[in-house]
C-alpha positions in Angstrom: 13.3 -94.6 -91.6 14.0 -92.2 -88.9 17.7 -93.0 -88.6 20.9 -91.9 -89.8 22.0 -95.6 -89.7 25.2 -94.5 -88.4 27.3 -95.3 -85.1 30.4 -93.2 -84.3 33.1 -95.3 -82.7 36.0 -93.6 -81.0 39.2 -95.3 -79.6 40.9 -93.2 -77.0 43.8 -95.4 -76.9 44.7 -95.3 -80.6 43.0 -91.9 -81.5 41.2 -93.7 -84.2 37.6 -92.3 -85.2 35.3 -94.4 -87.6 31.8 -94.5 -88.5 29.9 -97.7 -88.9 26.9 -98.4 -90.6 23.9 -99.9 -88.6 22.0 -102.6 -90.0 18.2 -102.5 -90.5 18.0 -105.7 -88.3 19.7 -103.7 -85.4 17.4 -100.8 -85.8 14.2 -102.8 -85.9 15.1 -105.1 -83.0 16.4 -102.3 -80.5 14.9 -99.1 -82.1 17.4 -96.5 -80.1 18.4 -95.4 -76.6 18.5 -98.1 -74.0 18.0 -100.7 -76.6 21.1 -99.6 -78.6 23.3 -99.2 -75.4 22.4 -102.6 -74.0 23.1 -104.6 -77.2 26.3 -102.4 -77.7 27.5 -103.4 -74.3 26.6 -107.0 -74.4 28.4 -107.3 -77.5 31.6 -105.4 -76.8 32.2 -105.9 -73.1 32.8 -109.4 -71.8 33.1 -110.8 -68.3 36.9 -110.6 -68.2 36.8 -106.8 -68.5 37.1 -104.7 -65.4 34.8 -101.7 -65.2 37.8 -99.4 -65.0 39.8 -100.9 -67.6 40.2 -99.3 -71.1 38.3 -102.3 -72.6 35.1 -101.0 -71.2 33.0 -98.9 -73.3 30.7 -95.9 -72.8 28.0 -96.3 -75.1 25.6 -93.3 -75.6 22.6 -93.3 -77.5 19.6 -90.7 -77.8 16.2 -92.0 -77.5 14.6 -92.9 -80.8 12.2 -89.8 -80.4 14.9 -87.4 -79.4 15.2 -84.6 -81.7 11.8 -84.0 -83.7 10.1 -81.8 -81.1 8.2 -85.0 -79.5 6.9 -83.9 -76.3 9.2 -84.7 -73.3 11.3 -86.4 -75.9 14.7 -85.9 -74.3 16.3 -88.8 -72.8 19.6 -90.2 -73.8 21.1 -93.3 -72.5 24.6 -93.9 -71.1 25.7 -97.4 -71.1 28.6 -99.0 -69.5 29.8 -101.9 -67.0 29.2 -100.5 -64.0 31.9 -99.5 -61.5 29.4 -99.6 -58.9 27.7 -102.9 -59.3 30.3 -104.9 -61.5 27.5 -105.5 -63.9 25.1 -103.9 -66.2 25.3 -100.2 -66.1 22.7 -97.7 -67.3 22.0 -93.9 -66.7 19.4 -91.9 -68.5 19.7 -88.2 -68.7 17.6 -85.2 -70.5 20.6 -84.4 -72.1 21.2 -81.5 -74.7 24.2 -83.2 -75.8 22.2 -86.4 -76.7 20.1 -84.0 -78.8 23.0 -82.5 -80.7 24.6 -86.0 -81.3 21.5 -86.8 -83.2 21.7 -83.7 -85.1 25.2 -84.2 -86.0 24.3 -87.5 -87.8 24.9 -90.2 -85.3 22.4 -92.6 -83.8 24.8 -93.8 -81.3 28.4 -93.3 -80.0 30.8 -95.8 -78.5 34.0 -94.9 -76.5 36.4 -97.2 -75.8 40.2 -97.4 -74.6 42.0 -94.8 -72.6 43.9 -91.6 -73.6 47.4 -91.1 -72.6 46.6 -87.4 -71.6 43.6 -85.6 -70.1 41.3 -85.3 -73.1 38.1 -83.7 -74.8 36.1 -85.3 -77.5 34.8 -82.8 -79.8 32.2 -83.5 -82.2 31.0 -80.9 -84.9 28.9 -82.9 -87.4 31.2 -84.8 -89.5 34.4 -83.4 -87.9 35.5 -85.4 -84.9 38.5 -84.6 -82.9 40.3 -85.4 -79.5 41.9 -82.3 -77.9 43.9 -81.9 -74.8 41.9 -81.2 -71.6 45.0 -80.6 -69.4 43.7 -77.0 -68.6 40.3 -78.4 -67.7 41.2 -81.3 -65.3 40.6 -80.3 -61.6 38.0 -78.3 -62.5 34.4 -78.7 -61.3 31.6 -79.6 -63.8 30.4 -76.0 -64.1 33.7 -74.5 -64.5 34.3 -77.1 -67.3 31.1 -76.5 -69.2 32.1 -72.6 -69.2 35.5 -73.1 -70.4 34.2 -75.4 -73.2 31.6 -73.0 -74.4 34.3 -70.3 -74.5 36.6 -72.3 -76.4 34.4 -73.7 -78.9 31.2 -71.7 -78.8 27.8 -71.4 -76.8 26.0 -73.8 -79.5 28.1 -76.8 -78.2 26.3 -78.9 -75.6 28.3 -81.0 -73.2 28.9 -83.9 -71.0 31.6 -83.6 -68.3 33.0 -85.1 -65.1 34.2 -83.2 -62.1 36.7 -84.1 -59.3 34.9 -87.3 -58.2 35.0 -88.8 -61.8 38.8 -87.8 -61.9 39.2 -89.6 -58.7 37.2 -92.5 -60.1 34.8 -92.5 -57.3 32.2 -95.6 -58.0 29.4 -93.1 -57.2 30.5 -90.5 -59.6 28.3 -89.1 -62.2 28.4 -87.3 -65.8 27.0 -83.8 -65.7 25.0 -82.6 -68.7 24.1 -78.8 -68.2 21.9 -79.3 -65.1 21.2 -82.8 -65.7 23.0 -85.8 -64.6 23.7 -89.4 -65.6 24.1 -90.2 -62.0 23.7 -94.0 -61.2 26.3 -96.7 -61.3 29.4 -94.7 -61.6 29.7 -93.7 -65.3 31.9 -90.6 -64.2 34.3 -93.0 -63.0 34.4 -94.6 -66.4 35.0 -91.4 -68.2 37.6 -90.6 -65.4 39.4 -94.2 -66.1 39.5 -93.2 -69.7 41.3 -89.8 -69.2 38.1 -88.4 -70.9 37.3 -84.9 -69.2 34.5 -83.8 -71.6 32.5 -84.5 -74.5 31.3 -81.3 -76.6 28.9 -81.8 -79.4 27.2 -79.4 -82.0 25.0 -80.7 -84.6 23.6 -78.8 -87.6 21.6 -81.3 -89.5 17.7 -82.2 -89.5 16.5 -85.3 -87.8 15.6 -87.8 -90.3 11.7 -88.8 -90.0 9.8 -91.4 -91.8 6.4 -89.6 -91.9 6.9 -86.1 -91.1 3.3 -84.9 -91.4 2.0 -87.8 -89.2 4.4 -87.2 -86.7 3.8 -83.5 -86.3 0.0 -84.1 -86.0 1.0 -86.7 -83.1 3.2 -84.0 -81.6 0.4 -81.3 -81.5 -1.9 -83.9 -79.9 0.8 -84.9 -77.1 1.5 -81.1 -76.6 -2.2 -80.6 -75.5 -2.4 -83.8 -73.6 0.9 -83.7 -71.7 0.0 -79.8 -70.7 -3.4 -80.9 -69.6 -5.1 -78.7 -72.4 -6.3 -81.8 -74.2 -9.9 -83.1 -74.1 -9.2 -86.7 -73.1 -8.3 -88.4 -69.9 -7.1 -91.9 -70.0 -9.4 -94.0 -67.8 -7.5 -95.6 -64.9 -4.4 -93.5 -65.0 -5.8 -90.4 -62.9 -5.9 -86.7 -64.1 -3.3 -86.1 -67.1 -3.1 -82.5 -65.9 -0.6 -83.3 -63.3 0.4 -80.4 -61.1 4.2 -79.8 -61.7 4.6 -76.5 -59.7 6.7 -78.8 -57.1 8.5 -80.6 -59.4 9.3 -84.1 -58.7 8.6 -83.6 -54.9 5.2 -82.8 -55.6 3.9 -85.8 -53.4 6.3 -85.2 -50.7 3.6 -84.6 -48.0 1.7 -87.7 -49.1 4.7 -89.8 -49.2 5.7 -88.6 -45.7 2.7 -87.9 -43.6 0.0 -90.1 -45.5 1.9 -93.2 -46.9 5.1 -93.1 -44.6 7.3 -94.0 -47.4 9.8 -91.2 -47.2 12.9 -93.0 -46.0 14.5 -91.3 -42.9 17.7 -91.5 -40.7 19.2 -94.3 -42.8 15.8 -96.2 -43.5 14.9 -96.7 -40.0 11.8 -95.1 -40.4 9.5 -93.9 -43.6 8.2 -90.8 -41.6 10.4 -87.4 -41.2 8.5 -86.1 -38.3 11.1 -83.7 -37.5 10.2 -81.7 -40.8 6.8 -80.9 -39.8 7.1 -80.7 -35.8 9.4 -77.7 -36.2 7.1 -75.8 -38.3 5.1 -75.0 -35.2 8.1 -73.5 -33.4 7.9 -69.6 -33.8 11.6 -69.3 -33.2 12.9 -71.7 -36.0 13.8 -69.8 -39.2 14.6 -73.0 -41.4 12.4 -73.9 -44.5 11.1 -77.2 -44.6 12.4 -79.8 -47.4 8.9 -80.0 -48.3 8.8 -78.3 -51.5 5.3 -76.7 -50.6 7.3 -74.4 -48.3 10.2 -73.4 -50.4 9.4 -73.2 -54.1 7.5 -69.8 -53.9 10.5 -68.3 -51.8 13.5 -69.8 -53.8 12.4 -70.8 -57.4 12.1 -67.9 -59.9 12.6 -69.9 -63.2 12.6 -73.4 -64.7 15.5 -75.1 -66.7 13.7 -78.1 -68.4 15.2 -80.6 -70.5 15.0 -80.3 -74.3 11.4 -80.5 -75.7 9.7 -80.8 -72.1 6.0 -79.9 -71.9 5.8 -81.0 -68.3 8.7 -79.1 -66.7 9.5 -80.6 -63.4 12.7 -78.3 -63.0 12.9 -76.1 -60.2 16.0 -73.9 -60.6 16.8 -72.9 -56.8 18.6 -69.6 -56.1 19.4 -68.1 -52.5 22.1 -65.6 -51.7 23.9 -64.7 -48.4 22.6 -67.9 -46.6 24.3 -69.7 -43.8 26.0 -71.9 -46.5 26.8 -69.3 -49.0 25.3 -68.3 -52.1 23.3 -71.4 -53.8 22.2 -71.8 -57.4 21.3 -75.2 -58.6 18.7 -77.1 -60.6 16.6 -79.0 -57.8 16.6 -80.6 -55.3 14.5 -83.3 -57.0 12.5 -85.5 -54.8 15.4 -88.2 -54.7 17.8 -85.5 -53.3 15.4 -84.2 -50.9 15.1 -87.8 -49.3 18.9 -88.8 -49.8 20.6 -85.5 -48.6 17.4 -84.5 -46.5 15.5 -87.1 -44.2 17.8 -89.9 -44.8 20.6 -87.8 -43.0 17.9 -86.0 -41.0 18.6 -82.4 -42.6 15.2 -80.5 -42.5 16.6 -77.2 -43.8 16.2 -76.9 -47.5 19.0 -74.6 -47.8 21.5 -77.1 -46.2 19.7 -79.8 -48.8 20.1 -77.3 -51.8 23.5 -76.6 -50.8 24.3 -80.3 -50.6 22.8 -80.8 -54.1 25.0 -78.1 -55.4 28.1 -79.7 -54.1 27.1 -82.9 -55.8 26.5 -81.3 -59.0 29.8 -79.3 -59.0 32.1 -82.0 -58.0 30.3 -84.8 -59.8 28.6 -87.1 -57.3 25.4 -88.9 -57.5 23.3 -87.5 -54.9 21.3 -90.8 -54.0 24.5 -93.0 -53.4 26.0 -90.0 -51.6 23.4 -89.2 -49.3 23.0 -93.0 -48.5 26.8 -93.3 -47.9 26.7 -90.5 -45.4 23.4 -91.7 -43.7 25.2 -95.1 -43.4 28.3 -93.6 -41.7 26.3 -91.7 -39.3 24.4 -94.7 -38.3 27.8 -96.6 -38.0 29.5 -93.7 -36.1 26.1 -94.0 -33.6 26.8 -97.6 -33.2 30.7 -96.9 -32.4 31.8 -98.9 -35.6 34.1 -96.1 -36.7 37.4 -95.4 -35.3 39.1 -92.3 -34.4 41.1 -92.1 -37.5 37.8 -92.1 -39.6 36.0 -89.7 -37.2 39.1 -87.2 -36.7 39.5 -86.8 -40.7 36.5 -84.5 -40.7 36.0 -81.2 -38.5 32.3 -81.7 -37.9 30.7 -84.1 -35.5 29.3 -87.0 -37.8 25.8 -87.3 -36.3 22.4 -87.1 -38.1 20.9 -83.9 -38.6 24.3 -82.0 -38.8 24.6 -80.2 -42.1 28.2 -79.3 -41.6 29.1 -82.7 -41.4 27.1 -83.7 -44.9 28.7 -80.6 -46.6 32.3 -81.3 -45.7 32.0 -85.0 -46.3 30.6 -84.2 -49.9 33.5 -82.1 -50.7 36.2 -84.4 -49.3 34.6 -87.6 -50.9 34.8 -85.9 -54.2 38.5 -85.3 -53.6 39.4 -88.5 -51.8 40.3 -86.4 -48.9 40.7 -88.0 -45.2 40.1 -91.5 -44.1 36.3 -91.3 -43.8 35.8 -89.9 -47.2 38.1 -92.4 -48.7 35.9 -95.2 -47.2 32.6 -93.6 -48.7 33.8 -92.2 -52.0 32.8 -95.6 -53.4 29.4 -96.1 -51.7 28.3 -97.5 -48.6 28.2 -101.1 -49.5 32.0 -101.0 -50.4 32.4 -99.2 -47.3 30.7 -101.8 -45.1 32.8 -104.5 -46.9 36.1 -102.6 -46.5 35.3 -101.8 -42.9 33.9 -105.4 -42.1 30.9 -103.9 -40.4 27.8 -102.3 -40.9 26.4 -104.5 -43.9 23.1 -105.1 -42.0 22.2 -101.4 -42.3 23.8 -100.8 -45.6 20.8 -100.3 -47.7 21.6 -101.5 -51.3 20.7 -103.9 -53.9 24.1 -105.1 -56.0 25.9 -102.4 -54.3 23.4 -99.6 -55.4 21.3 -97.4 -53.0 17.6 -97.3 -53.8 15.4 -94.5 -54.5 13.1 -92.8 -51.8 10.4 -95.4 -51.6 10.4 -97.0 -48.2 9.3 -100.3 -49.3 7.8 -101.4 -46.0 4.8 -99.2 -46.6 4.9 -99.8 -50.6 6.0 -103.8 -50.4 6.0 -104.6 -54.1 8.8 -101.9 -54.4 11.0 -104.2 -52.4 10.8 -106.7 -55.1 11.4 -104.1 -57.8 14.4 -102.8 -56.1 15.6 -106.6 -55.8 15.5 -107.6 -59.4 16.4 -104.3 -61.4 19.7 -105.4 -63.3 21.2 -102.0 -62.7 21.0 -102.3 -58.8 18.3 -100.9 -56.6 16.1 -98.6 -58.7 12.7 -97.1 -58.9 12.7 -96.1 -62.6 13.1 -99.5 -64.2 9.6 -100.4 -63.4 7.8 -97.5 -61.8 5.6 -99.8 -59.9 5.2 -97.3 -57.2 2.9 -95.4 -59.4 0.6 -98.6 -59.2 1.0 -99.1 -55.7 0.5 -95.5 -54.3 -2.8 -95.1 -56.6 -3.7 -98.7 -56.6 -4.6 -98.4 -60.5 -2.3 -97.9 -63.2 -2.4 -98.8 -67.0 -4.0 -102.5 -67.1 -3.9 -103.0 -63.3 -6.4 -102.2 -60.7 -7.0 -102.5 -57.0 -3.5 -103.2 -55.9 -2.8 -102.9 -52.3 0.7 -101.3 -51.4 0.8 -103.1 -48.0 0.8 -106.8 -49.7 3.9 -108.4 -51.2 1.7 -111.3 -53.1 0.3 -110.6 -56.3 3.0 -108.1 -57.5 5.1 -110.2 -59.8 3.1 -110.1 -62.9 2.5 -106.3 -63.0 6.3 -105.7 -62.1 7.2 -107.8 -65.2 4.8 -105.9 -67.3 5.6 -102.5 -66.0 9.5 -103.3 -66.7 8.9 -103.9 -70.3 6.6 -100.8 -70.7 9.3 -98.5 -68.9 12.1 -99.9 -71.0 10.1 -98.6 -74.0 10.3 -95.2 -72.5 14.0 -95.6 -72.0 14.3 -96.9 -75.7 12.5 -93.8 -77.2 13.5 -91.0 -74.7 10.2 -90.1 -73.8 10.1 -88.9 -70.1 8.4 -91.1 -67.7 6.6 -88.2 -66.2 4.1 -88.9 -68.9 3.7 -92.5 -68.2 0.2 -92.1 -67.4 -0.7 -90.2 -70.6 1.0 -91.6 -73.6 1.2 -95.3 -72.4 2.1 -98.0 -74.6 -0.4 -97.0 -77.6 0.6 -93.4 -77.4 4.2 -94.3 -77.7 3.6 -96.9 -80.4 1.9 -94.2 -82.7 5.0 -91.9 -82.2 7.2 -94.8 -82.9 5.7 -95.7 -86.1 5.5 -92.2 -87.5 9.2 -91.8 -86.8 10.3 -95.1 -88.2 7.6 -96.2 -90.7 8.0 -99.6 -89.1 4.2 -100.0 -88.1 4.9 -101.9 -85.1 1.8 -103.3 -83.1 1.8 -102.6 -79.5 2.8 -106.3 -78.7 5.8 -105.9 -81.0 6.6 -102.8 -79.2 6.5 -104.2 -75.8 8.4 -107.3 -76.9 11.2 -104.9 -77.9 11.2 -103.8 -74.4 11.1 -107.2 -73.0 14.0 -108.2 -75.2 16.1 -105.4 -74.1 15.4 -106.0 -70.4 16.3 -109.8 -70.9 19.4 -108.7 -72.6 20.4 -106.6 -69.5 19.7 -109.5 -67.3 21.7 -111.8 -69.5 24.8 -109.3 -69.3 24.6 -110.0 -65.3 24.3 -113.5 -65.7 27.3 -113.7 -67.8 29.0 -111.7 -65.2 28.1 -114.3 -62.4 25.2 -112.7 -60.9 22.7 -115.0 -59.5 19.3 -115.2 -57.5 21.2 -114.1 -54.2 22.0 -110.9 -56.0 18.2 -110.2 -56.4 17.9 -109.9 -52.9 15.8 -108.2 -50.3 17.1 -105.4 -48.3 17.8 -106.8 -44.8 16.5 -103.6 -43.0 13.1 -104.0 -44.3 12.6 -107.2 -42.6 12.8 -105.1 -39.3 9.7 -103.2 -38.2 9.2 -99.6 -39.1 9.9 -97.5 -36.2 7.0 -95.1 -36.3 5.0 -93.1 -38.8 1.7 -94.4 -40.8 3.6 -97.9 -41.1 4.9 -98.4 -37.6 5.3 -102.0 -37.1 5.1 -103.0 -40.7 7.9 -105.3 -42.2 8.6 -107.4 -45.1 8.5 -111.3 -44.5 11.5 -112.7 -46.1 9.5 -116.1 -47.0 6.8 -113.9 -49.0 9.3 -112.0 -50.5 10.9 -115.3 -52.0 7.8 -116.8 -53.0 6.8 -113.5 -55.4 10.5 -113.8 -56.6 9.8 -117.2 -57.8 6.5 -116.0 -59.5 8.4 -113.1 -61.2 11.0 -115.5 -62.4 8.1 -117.8 -63.8 6.5 -114.6 -65.2 9.6 -113.9 -66.9 10.4 -117.3 -68.4 13.3 -117.8 -66.4 14.5 -120.6 -64.0 14.3 -120.7 -60.3 17.7 -119.2 -60.2 16.8 -116.3 -62.3 18.5 -117.5 -65.6 16.5 -116.8 -68.7 15.5 -120.1 -70.5 16.4 -121.0 -73.9 13.0 -120.9 -75.4 12.5 -117.5 -74.0 15.6 -116.1 -75.3 14.7 -117.6 -78.8 11.1 -116.4 -78.8 12.7 -112.8 -78.2 15.2 -113.5 -81.3 18.2 -113.6 -79.1 19.4 -117.1 -80.1 23.1 -116.0 -79.6 22.4 -115.0 -76.1 20.8 -118.4 -75.5 23.9 -120.0 -76.7 25.8 -117.8 -74.2 23.7 -118.2 -70.9 20.5 -119.9 -71.5 19.4 -123.2 -70.0 16.6 -125.7 -71.3 13.7 -126.7 -69.5 15.1 -130.3 -68.7 18.1 -128.7 -67.3 15.9 -126.1 -65.2 13.8 -129.0 -63.9 
């Protein structure tokens, strides 16, 4: 069936380790990856559990298609109650340890409790043990990975936290060997459990229902995803996507043509400074636009497991103003969050900031937005001398020294300003009692780098995402930037109305990518039909495309139900206030999002989802999705909704 039918459960409080059998009904309904973690999280973590309590779980599940060489089948989901949002937590990563977990004989891993001492969880096939991590505590993520490989062997793959996770920063991430589970504060969950590291080695083959069929499909999709196939799927653009610039390949278009590159704490969608200075013959800095730096700084790629579309750009530089630099990236989201949004136009500074985050264990998106918020707060005179005097550099836009110093101090909780920012800018504004109107977030989480005044459906996508402001929950930007994608055509990026139905459909589709572990960089190539073929060969279930998409819809509704049970409501699916202000300059100068239009499209979205006007799933919707227990927990009837 494509499964081991085994879940590994570890209780750090008691030290108990057990293997539980996963019933076929569970496998069929949730398939893998995000499907598994969402169901496990809903069942095991109630609303009375604080995210940093021992009762919170860290659920880890490789995507269904991770393991048998499926092109780009690399993603593993980390599920948890989020310290940052207080609600549904999910973070995906192209993790080698997820692949090894599958090869060790487990479809999922659930960790609960909290150890009395600093601990490493070691999984070597059937041998599962807890060992002391006292000698690892205080190390950065790279140092920990090196130490684990020296102790256990180079074949072990790891997931570790840095000082930020140890200090329970709500924007701390889990490092998985150049790949990060970054969003929502999973590093703080590990830190609260005294769990410094997970090291996994598996030596088993991965079970596949129809091996010959899957291998033929793998050959087909290797050709298609590398641009060597003979088919181009109508309406999706050229499948031979240029990856020489990684995820920042469309940097110039987003900035100069579309005006959707967030700059100066989202005051603008156009980073004019990055291009004006290129005309200055005395300027020796290299632009954050990857067209100007990949040739000089990138000599190799370090892709995710089974990748056939490597977006990895391994950046290396010696003897720079900021010292030696070696980091995988910067990815586009880092180019925005630690580049334009803090007005750093020097790629060496951005790459160094990226390196610090990776080593210390901070999410680059939320860390960059926290600092840009602080820069605007300082500019407005909202920070007192105690905050400003706690760093040596001047806190102002464009000052790389301030960014680099603050990142180090945020990870180590050093100084008044760093302690204010280490849990994200939404929490900082709440603690300061000022600056909420320019704290760019939904559900306390900063959005990705799509300035929604020029791509208006993304404002709704940010608003409704259960894990907080997020672009990958829907990938709606793919439709809005190009106008056509999948089943949808002729979409106007500057209109808010008409986006609800496409948003719902794309959320369901992208949840399938999260369930299977196939990278969304192939979303315009494999689409639902291609993923369905792979799923059926792997499992033997013979699902229709409709049944597959229903699995995505079921999982998405379950994530929403988790938040409803936590007390989230319509007010949490909010429009970011700054987006109602006219854009300052660039291609979208003067553009703003009308709050009334947003609320009307939110109504339409809830209707498309089968939810009430307050955003609660109806009983009949949950029953149709085979979630009767969830309907009993949170659903409402049509009569009550009326």
